[in-house]
C-alpha positions in Angstrom: -2.7 27.6 -9.1 0.7 29.3 -10.6 0.4 31.1 -14.0 3.1 28.6 -15.2 0.2 25.5 -14.9 -2.8 27.6 -16.6 -0.4 29.2 -19.5 2.2 27.7 -22.1 5.8 28.1 -21.9 7.1 31.8 -22.9 7.6 32.5 -26.5 8.9 35.9 -26.1 8.6 38.7 -28.8 9.9 41.9 -28.9 7.8 44.8 -29.3 9.3 48.2 -30.4 8.2 51.3 -28.7 7.6 53.6 -31.5 9.3 57.2 -32.0 6.8 59.2 -33.1 8.8 62.0 -34.3 10.3 60.0 -36.7 9.1 58.5 -39.9 10.3 54.5 -39.6 11.6 52.7 -43.0 8.5 52.0 -44.9 8.4 48.1 -45.9 7.7 47.5 -49.7 4.1 46.5 -50.5 2.3 44.2 -53.6 0.6 46.8 -56.0 -3.5 46.7 -55.1 -5.8 46.8 -57.3 -7.8 48.8 -55.3 -9.0 52.4 -56.6 -9.5 54.6 -53.3 -8.4 57.9 -55.1 -11.7 58.1 -56.9 -14.2 57.2 -54.2 -11.8 59.8 -51.9 -12.5 62.7 -54.3 -16.3 61.5 -54.5 -16.4 61.9 -50.5 -14.4 64.8 -50.2 -15.0 66.9 -53.2 -19.0 67.4 -53.1 -19.1 67.4 -49.3 -16.5 70.8 -49.3 -18.4 72.2 -52.5 -21.5 71.6 -51.1 -20.4 73.5 -47.7 -19.0 76.1 -49.8 -21.8 77.4 -51.2 -24.1 77.1 -47.9 -21.5 79.8 -46.5 -21.8 81.7 -49.6 -25.5 81.8 -49.8 -26.1 82.6 -45.8 -23.1 85.2 -46.2 -24.9 87.0 -49.6 -27.8 87.6 -47.1 -26.5 88.2 -44.1 -24.2 90.8 -46.0 -26.9 92.9 -47.5 -27.5 93.7 -44.0 -24.2 94.2 -42.9 -22.7 91.7 -40.7 -22.1 91.7 -37.0 -19.5 90.3 -35.3 -21.8 87.6 -33.9 -23.1 87.1 -37.3 -19.6 86.2 -38.4 -19.4 84.2 -35.5 -22.5 82.1 -36.6 -21.3 81.9 -40.2 -17.9 80.1 -39.5 -19.5 78.0 -36.6 -22.2 76.9 -40.0 -19.3 75.8 -42.0 -17.1 74.3 -39.4 -20.5 71.5 -38.6 -22.1 71.6 -41.8 -19.1 69.7 -43.4 -19.2 67.1 -41.2 -22.7 66.7 -42.3 -22.1 66.6 -45.6 -19.2 63.8 -45.2 -21.5 61.6 -43.8 -24.2 62.7 -46.8 -20.9 61.5 -49.3 -19.6 58.2 -47.4 -23.3 57.2 -48.4 -23.2 58.1 -51.9 -19.8 56.5 -52.4 -21.3 53.0 -50.9 -24.7 53.9 -53.3 -22.3 54.2 -56.2 -20.0 51.3 -55.1 -23.0 49.1 -54.9 -24.7 50.1 -58.5 -21.0 49.5 -59.9 -21.2 46.3 -58.3 -17.5 47.3 -56.4 -17.1 44.6 -53.1 -16.3 46.4 -50.3 -13.9 43.1 -50.0 -13.1 40.1 -51.8 -14.9 36.6 -51.9 -13.3 34.1 -49.3 -9.9 32.9 -50.0 -9.6 29.8 -51.1 -6.6 27.2 -50.6 -4.9 29.2 -47.5 -2.0 28.1 -45.7 -3.0 27.3 -42.1 -2.1 30.1 -39.7 -1.4 29.9 -35.5 -4.1 32.3 -34.4 -4.4 33.5 -30.5 -7.7 34.7 -29.3 -6.5 37.0 -27.0 -9.8 38.0 -24.5 -8.7 40.7 -22.2 -10.9 41.5 -19.4 -11.2 43.7 -16.0 -14.0 43.2 -13.3 -16.3 41.5 -15.8 -19.0 38.6 -15.3 -17.2 35.4 -15.6 -20.3 33.5 -17.4 -20.7 35.9 -19.9 -17.2 36.2 -20.6 -16.5 32.6 -20.4 -19.6 31.6 -22.0 -19.2 33.6 -24.8 -15.6 32.0 -25.2 -17.3 28.1 -25.2 -19.5 29.2 -27.9 -16.9 30.3 -30.1 -14.9 27.1 -29.3 -17.3 24.6 -30.1 -18.6 27.0 -33.1 -15.2 26.8 -34.7 -14.6 23.1 -33.7 -18.2 22.5 -35.5 -16.4 23.8 -38.8 -13.0 21.7 -38.6 -11.1 24.7 -40.7 -7.3 24.5 -41.7 -6.2 27.1 -39.1 -5.1 26.6 -35.7 -6.6 28.1 -32.9 -5.5 28.6 -28.8 -7.8 30.8 -26.3 -6.4 33.2 -24.0 -8.5 34.7 -21.3 -5.8 37.8 -20.3 -7.3 39.1 -16.4 -6.7 42.7 -15.2 -9.2 41.7 -12.4 -8.5 43.3 -9.2 -11.7 41.8 -7.4 -10.3 38.8 -5.5 -13.6 37.1 -5.7 -14.4 37.5 -9.3 -10.9 36.3 -9.9 -11.4 33.4 -8.1 -14.7 32.6 -10.3 -12.3 33.8 -13.3 -10.2 30.7 -12.0 -12.8 28.2 -11.7 -14.5 29.2 -15.5 -10.9 28.6 -16.7 -11.0 25.5 -14.9 -14.1 24.0 -16.4 -13.2 25.6 -19.6 -10.1 24.3 -20.3 -11.5 20.8 -19.6 -13.9 20.8 -21.9 -13.1 22.5 -24.9 -11.6 21.1 -28.3 -8.6 23.9 -28.2 -6.1 24.7 -26.2 -6.9 27.3 -22.9 -5.2 29.1 -21.0 -5.5 32.0 -18.7 -3.5 34.9 -17.0 -4.1 37.3 -14.3 -1.4 40.3 -14.0 -0.2 41.3 -10.5 -0.7 44.9 -11.5 -3.1 46.1 -14.5 0.0 48.5 -15.5 -1.4 50.4 -18.7 -4.9 48.9 -18.9 -5.3 47.2 -22.0 -2.3 48.6 -23.9 -0.1 46.8 -21.1 -2.7 43.4 -20.9 -1.8 42.9 -24.9 2.0 44.3 -24.5 2.5 41.7 -21.8 1.2 38.8 -23.7 3.3 39.9 -27.1 6.2 40.1 -25.2 5.7 36.7 -23.5 3.7 34.6 -25.4 3.5 36.2 -29.3 6.4 34.5 -30.9 4.3 31.6 -31.3 1.5 32.7 -32.8 1.8 34.4 -36.4 -1.8 36.4 -35.8 -3.6 37.1 -32.8 -7.7 38.2 -32.8 -8.2 40.4 -30.5 -11.9 40.2 -28.5 -13.2 42.7 -26.0 -15.3 40.8 -23.0 -18.3 41.2 -24.6 -17.6 40.4 -28.3 -19.1 37.2 -29.9 -18.1 35.8 -33.5 -18.8 32.7 -35.2 -16.7 29.9 -36.1 -17.4 31.0 -39.8 -16.3 34.6 -39.3 -13.1 33.9 -36.9 -11.8 31.2 -39.9 -12.5 33.8 -42.2 -10.2 36.8 -40.8 -7.6 33.7 -40.5 -7.9 32.7 -44.3 -8.0 36.3 -45.3 -4.6 37.5 -43.5 -3.1 34.1 -44.7 -3.8 35.4 -48.6 -2.9 38.4 -48.1 1.1 38.9 -46.7 0.3 43.0 -47.2 -2.2 42.7 -44.3 -1.2 44.1 -40.9 -4.7 44.3 -39.6 -8.4 43.3 -40.9 -11.5 44.8 -39.0 -15.0 43.6 -39.4 -18.2 45.4 -38.7 -19.8 44.2 -35.1 -23.3 44.1 -35.0 -25.0 44.6 -31.3 -26.8 41.8 -30.0 -28.4 41.1 -26.9 -30.8 44.5 -26.6 -33.7 44.5 -24.7 -34.0 48.2 -23.1 -35.6 50.8 -25.1 -32.4 52.8 -25.4 -30.6 49.4 -26.3 -32.9 48.7 -29.1 -32.4 52.4 -30.6 -28.8 52.0 -30.8 -29.4 48.0 -31.8 -32.0 49.3 -35.0 -29.6 51.8 -36.1 -26.7 49.6 -36.4 -28.7 46.9 -38.4 -30.6 49.2 -40.3 -28.2 51.8 -41.2 -24.9 51.3 -40.7 -24.3 48.7 -43.4 -24.6 51.4 -45.7 -22.1 53.6 -44.3 -20.0 50.8 -43.6 -19.7 50.1 -47.4 -18.6 53.8 -48.0 -16.4 53.9 -45.5 -14.6 50.2 -46.9 -14.7 51.7 -50.1 -13.1 55.5 -49.9 -10.4 54.1 -47.1 -8.8 51.2 -48.8 -5.9 50.0 -47.0 -6.0 53.1 -44.5 -8.5 51.8 -42.8 -9.3 51.9 -38.8 -9.2 49.9 -36.1 -11.6 49.8 -33.5 -10.3 47.7 -30.6 -11.8 44.4 -30.7 -13.4 41.8 -33.2 -10.3 42.1 -35.4 -7.4 40.3 -36.6 -3.8 41.4 -36.1 -0.5 40.0 -37.7 1.5 39.7 -34.4 5.0 40.2 -35.9 3.5 43.5 -37.8 2.0 45.1 -34.4 5.1 44.1 -32.3 7.4 45.9 -34.6 5.4 48.7 -35.8 2.9 49.7 -33.1 4.0 50.0 -29.8 3.0 52.8 -27.9 4.9 55.3 -26.1 3.8 57.8 -23.0 3.0 61.0 -24.2 4.9 63.6 -21.9 3.6 67.3 -21.7 4.2 69.9 -19.1 5.7 67.2 -16.6 2.9 64.8 -17.1 3.3 61.1 -18.6 -0.2 60.3 -19.9 -0.8 56.7 -21.3 -2.5 56.7 -24.4 -5.9 55.9 -24.3 -8.1 55.6 -27.8 -5.0 53.3 -28.4 -6.8 51.6 -31.2 -7.1 54.6 -33.5 -3.1 55.0 -33.3 -2.3 51.1 -33.5 -4.1 51.3 -37.1 -2.2 54.4 -38.1 0.9 53.3 -37.0 0.6 50.0 -39.0 -0.1 51.5 -42.3 2.7 54.4 -41.4 5.3 51.1 -41.7 3.7 50.0 -44.9 0.8 47.3 -43.6 -1.7 47.1 -44.6 -5.5 48.3 -42.7 -8.3 46.6 -44.4 -12.1 47.0 -43.2 -14.8 43.9 -44.2 -18.0 45.0 -43.5 -19.5 41.9 -45.2 -18.1 39.3 -42.9 -20.8 38.4 -40.8 -21.1 36.8 -37.7 -19.4 39.6 -36.0 -21.1 40.7 -32.5 -20.9 42.9 -30.0 -23.3 44.3 -26.9 -24.2 47.8 -25.9 -25.1 49.7 -22.7 -28.7 49.4 -22.0 -29.2 53.0 -20.4 -28.6 56.7 -21.6 -26.5 57.1 -18.5 -24.6 53.7 -19.0 -24.1 54.9 -22.6 -22.9 58.3 -21.4 -20.4 56.6 -19.0 -18.9 54.9 -21.6 -18.9 57.9 -23.8 -16.8 59.8 -21.4 -13.6 57.6 -21.5 -13.6 57.1 -25.0 -14.0 61.3 -25.6 -10.8 61.8 -23.4 -9.1 59.0 -25.6 -10.4 60.5 -28.7 -9.9 64.4 -27.9 -5.9 63.0 -26.7 -5.4 62.1 -30.9 -5.0 65.8 -31.2 -1.6 65.3 -29.8 -1.0 63.0 -32.1 -1.8 64.6 -35.5 1.9 65.8 -35.8 3.3 62.0 -36.0 5.5 61.7 -38.7 5.1 59.5 -41.7 1.6 58.7 -40.6 -0.8 58.4 -44.0 -2.8 61.1 -44.5 -6.2 59.2 -44.5 -5.0 57.7 -41.2 -4.6 61.6 -39.8 -7.8 62.2 -40.7 -8.9 59.3 -38.9 -7.3 60.4 -36.0 -8.7 64.1 -36.4 -12.6 63.5 -36.8 -12.4 60.9 -33.9 -11.6 64.1 -32.0 -13.9 66.0 -33.7 -16.6 63.9 -33.3 -16.7 64.8 -29.8 -15.9 69.1 -29.9 -18.7 69.2 -32.4 -21.0 68.9 -29.1 -19.8 71.9 -28.1 -19.8 73.4 -31.0 -23.3 73.0 -31.7 -24.0 74.2 -28.2 -22.1 77.6 -29.2 -23.9 77.8 -32.3 -27.4 77.9 -30.1 -26.4 80.0 -27.8 -25.3 82.5 -30.5 -28.4 81.9 -32.7 -30.6 82.8 -29.2 -28.6 85.6 -28.6 -29.6 87.0 -32.3 -33.1 87.2 -31.7 -36.2 85.5 -32.9 -36.6 84.1 -36.2 -40.7 84.2 -36.9 -40.0 82.3 -40.4 -38.5 79.4 -38.6 -40.2 77.2 -35.9 -39.4 74.0 -36.3 -36.0 71.6 -36.4 -35.3 68.6 -37.1 -31.5 66.7 -35.7 -29.8 63.5 -35.5 -26.6 61.9 -37.0 -27.0 59.2 -39.2 -24.0 57.0 -37.8 -24.4 57.8 -34.5 -28.4 58.1 -33.3 -27.7 60.0 -29.9 -24.8 62.2 -31.8 -26.9 65.8 -32.5 -26.2 67.8 -35.4 -28.2 70.9 -35.5 -29.5 73.0 -38.4 -28.7 76.0 -38.6 -31.0 79.4 -38.9 -30.4 83.1 -38.7 -32.0 86.1 -37.4 -33.7 88.5 -39.5 -33.8 86.4 -43.1 -35.9 83.9 -43.8 -33.6 80.9 -44.1 -36.7 78.4 -45.2 -34.5 77.0 -48.2 -31.7 76.5 -45.9 -33.5 74.4 -43.7 -35.2 72.4 -46.0 -31.3 71.7 -47.4 -30.2 71.0 -44.2 -33.0 68.2 -43.6 -32.6 66.7 -47.0 -28.7 66.2 -46.2 -29.5 65.2 -42.3 -31.8 62.6 -43.1 -30.2 61.2 -46.4 -28.4 58.7 -45.1 -31.1 57.1 -43.0 -33.6 57.7 -45.8 -31.5 56.1 -48.1 -30.4 52.6 -45.8 -34.5 52.4 -45.1 -35.3 53.3 -48.8 -32.9 50.1 -50.3 -34.4 48.2 -47.4 -38.1 48.8 -47.8 -37.3 48.6 -52.0 -36.4 45.0 -51.2 -39.0 42.1 -50.1 -36.6 39.9 -48.6 -35.0 42.3 -46.8 -38.4 43.9 -45.3 -38.9 40.5 -44.2 -36.0 40.4 -41.7 -37.4 43.1 -40.1 -40.3 41.6 -39.7 -42.2 43.0 -42.3 -42.9 46.3 -44.1 -45.0 47.3 -41.9 -43.2 46.7 -38.8 -39.7 48.2 -40.4 -41.5 51.4 -40.7 -42.9 51.7 -37.5 -39.7 51.1 -35.9 -37.9 53.6 -38.7 -40.4 56.6 -37.4 -39.6 55.9 -33.5 -35.9 55.1 -33.8 -36.0 58.8 -35.8 -38.6 60.4 -33.4 -36.3 59.0 -30.3 -33.0 60.0 -31.6 -34.4 63.7 -32.0 -35.2 63.7 -28.4 -32.2 61.8 -26.7 -29.9 64.0 -28.9 -30.1 67.5 -26.8 -29.0 66.0 -23.7 -26.5 64.0 -25.5 -25.2 67.1 -26.8 -25.0 68.5 -22.9 -23.5 65.3 -22.0 -20.7 65.3 -24.4 -20.0 69.3 -23.9 -19.6 67.9 -20.5 -17.2 65.2 -21.5 -15.3 67.7 -23.6 -14.5 70.1 -20.6 -14.0 67.1 -17.7 -10.6 65.6 -20.3 -9.8 69.4 -20.7 -9.7 70.3 -17.3 -9.2 66.8 -15.4 -6.2 64.7 -15.3 -8.2 61.1 -15.6 -11.6 59.5 -15.8 -12.7 56.8 -13.0 -13.0 53.5 -15.0 -15.1 51.1 -14.3 -16.3 47.7 -16.4 -19.2 48.5 -18.8 -22.7 47.4 -18.0 -24.6 46.0 -20.1 -27.4 44.5 -18.4 -30.0 46.9 -17.9 -30.5 49.1 -14.7 -33.5 51.3 -13.6 -31.6 54.2 -11.8 -33.6 55.8 -8.7 -35.1 59.3 -9.1 -32.1 61.0 -7.0 -29.2 59.4 -9.3 -31.2 60.1 -12.5 -31.9 63.9 -11.3 -28.0 64.5 -10.0 -27.2 62.9 -13.2 -29.2 65.7 -15.8 -29.6 68.7 -13.6 -27.2 70.7 -16.1 -30.1 69.8 -19.1 -32.7 70.3 -17.0 -32.0 73.5 -15.9 -31.0 74.4 -19.3 -34.6 73.5 -20.7 -36.2 75.4 -18.1 -34.3 78.5 -19.1 -35.3 77.6 -22.8 -38.6 77.5 -21.6 -38.8 80.4 -19.9 -37.5 82.5 -22.7 -39.7 81.1 -25.3 -42.8 81.9 -22.8 -41.6 85.4 -22.6 -41.1 85.7 -26.1 -37.5 86.5 -25.8 -36.4 83.3 -27.9 -37.1 81.6 -31.4 -40.0 79.0 -31.5 -37.9 76.9 -33.0 -36.0 76.0 -30.1 -39.3 74.5 -28.4 -38.1 70.6 -29.3 -34.9 71.5 -27.6 -36.4 72.7 -24.7 -38.8 69.9 -24.0 -36.0 67.2 -24.6 -33.8 68.9 -22.0 -36.4 70.0 -20.0 -37.4 66.3 -19.7 -34.3 64.7 -19.8 -34.9 63.0 -16.4 -38.0 61.0 -17.3 -36.6 60.0 -21.1 -33.5 59.0 -19.0 -35.3 56.7 -17.1 -37.9 55.9 -20.3 -34.6 54.4 -21.5 -34.2 51.7 -19.7 -37.6 50.1 -19.8 -37.4 46.5 -21.4 -39.4 47.1 -24.3 -38.4 43.3 -25.4 -40.7 42.4 -22.8 -43.7 44.7 -22.2 -44.1 46.5 -25.3 -46.3 44.9 -28.5 -44.5 43.4 -31.4 -45.3 46.5 -33.5 -43.4 49.4 -30.6 -40.4 46.9 -29.8 -38.3 47.8 -32.5 -37.6 44.6 -33.9 -34.2 44.4 -36.4 -33.1 40.7 -37.7 -31.1 39.6 -34.7 -33.9 40.1 -32.3 -35.9 38.8 -34.2 -33.6 35.3 -35.6 -31.2 35.3 -33.1 -27.9 34.0 -34.9 -27.0 30.4 -33.7 -23.9 31.8 -32.1 -25.5 33.6 -30.1 -28.5 31.1 -29.2 -24.9 29.0 -28.0 -23.4 31.4 -26.0 -26.4 32.3 -24.1 -26.7 28.3 -23.4 -23.1 28.2 -22.5 -23.4 31.6 -20.3 -26.1 29.5 -18.2 -24.3 26.6 -18.0 -20.9 28.3 -16.7 -23.0 30.2 -14.3 -24.6 27.4 -12.8 -21.2 25.6 -12.2 -20.0 29.1 -10.5 -22.6 28.5 -8.1 -21.7 25.2 -7.1 -19.0 25.9 -3.7 -16.2 24.3 -5.4 -13.0 25.7 -4.2 -10.4 26.6 -7.1 -7.4 24.9 -6.9 
């Protein structure tokens, strides 16, 4: 079957490659009713003051005994890392203040909007066909049941290289085309030039002119008809909106590691999302999926050039952050609506799968440092780019801080450490302590700062009987909270080492091998686990030896144990607790206890598509 038979007539739309060295003419927008300045002051000022106070206090204690170069290095590393902890706390503070002031992170759904032609785009690369087309069928059925004002067309944009998978894709497309209530199209590119960026570019320049908006989905994305309609209505009602991003919630988690991520996403993520929506305002960000984009705005403002340096021609990898910044640079609003329910995605099932995905994200986010000089970017857009890079650079920073702290000698007063990051429970935050001083006060401050976001979100849920009820009750919620905190502590040092490795790979190698994200849980053999985690195991062995010899402070004991047990902890991450764990230990959250209707619809649709593909019918 030729592409002319699976795609509509071409309606080309020119895609303008942007000049990053020159700011474009900025379009005029209507006056905004948002008040982001006050929220941004509330975010950054307390974080900077808190970091300054901590550094001054530590310096005052250290200076009295004379500052060595190692202690100066320690002080600088403390400041560079602690400020990001305080920013997370400030984000929670902004969210709580907004809730108390009844500030809405997004407005009520607009009414009586003009109909919009929306293209639902699903770019895929060697994905499981029945999962992709099953989700697509569920979304289209849910949309058809709503009978909303907007017009939708589905495009499955394949970059699949595997011929057998491509054959299954075509058969699944034919089935969906014949049964769906909306027009469905399929296109497979002969070459996957520029990966996902090139895939979307190919669609925009080939068919984009016929659609006012495109809703970009990932292979594992799932959105209810209500959520899709809401995004289309928001874009229709706001002529200055170039992109509107939802807050995808995690579904489909069965393994221990996936359940940890899902519980954190549902229990804590909502509060951070509220704060982010308030202070980012019209300068929001884009996460590459589950977002609606004004097609012409994207074509005119967000065409990405290749980066050239030292004779190298590099594709911009983490393109979503950059595209959001370019849209805002041209005068389009980039909005974040965290209260749009019904937006979902899946997550890696094991520590190894999570790490492999993280390596690709690391390389792309570090590339953002080369884009900070882009002319005309809004300061908040620059901050998003910088923060994306820092989120990975902090891991080697924590590692350096760990080494310096160990070199300074044993601190008899400090023998316990707690660490984790509230936005990502597998992103390590290590409380600093100093040799030869009583650091108890500073450790208490650090513990409080690190725990505040999680405690704040958990306290709000615990204070609401209706909220705890959807988590299975107070006892179930409290048990899940404790387990999540303890296991996050256990996995954090391992992720610190893995992210440090990812940074080094990004700096010293040209490319990262790419393969589709594994979303099913796979139990890796022992040899694979040992090969993957030998550096953590060796580091843990060295720390343990130093502890036993009395050369290293006792506060490193939890870190040493986590690293020493990296292999069994990684194996444990694949445990299917959805099936084998008691209900009280299964890390339940609202979406595991009561699956949303669209999720049930998708599961059933996946099964139907899979059964159909297992019948050996040749493609047309």
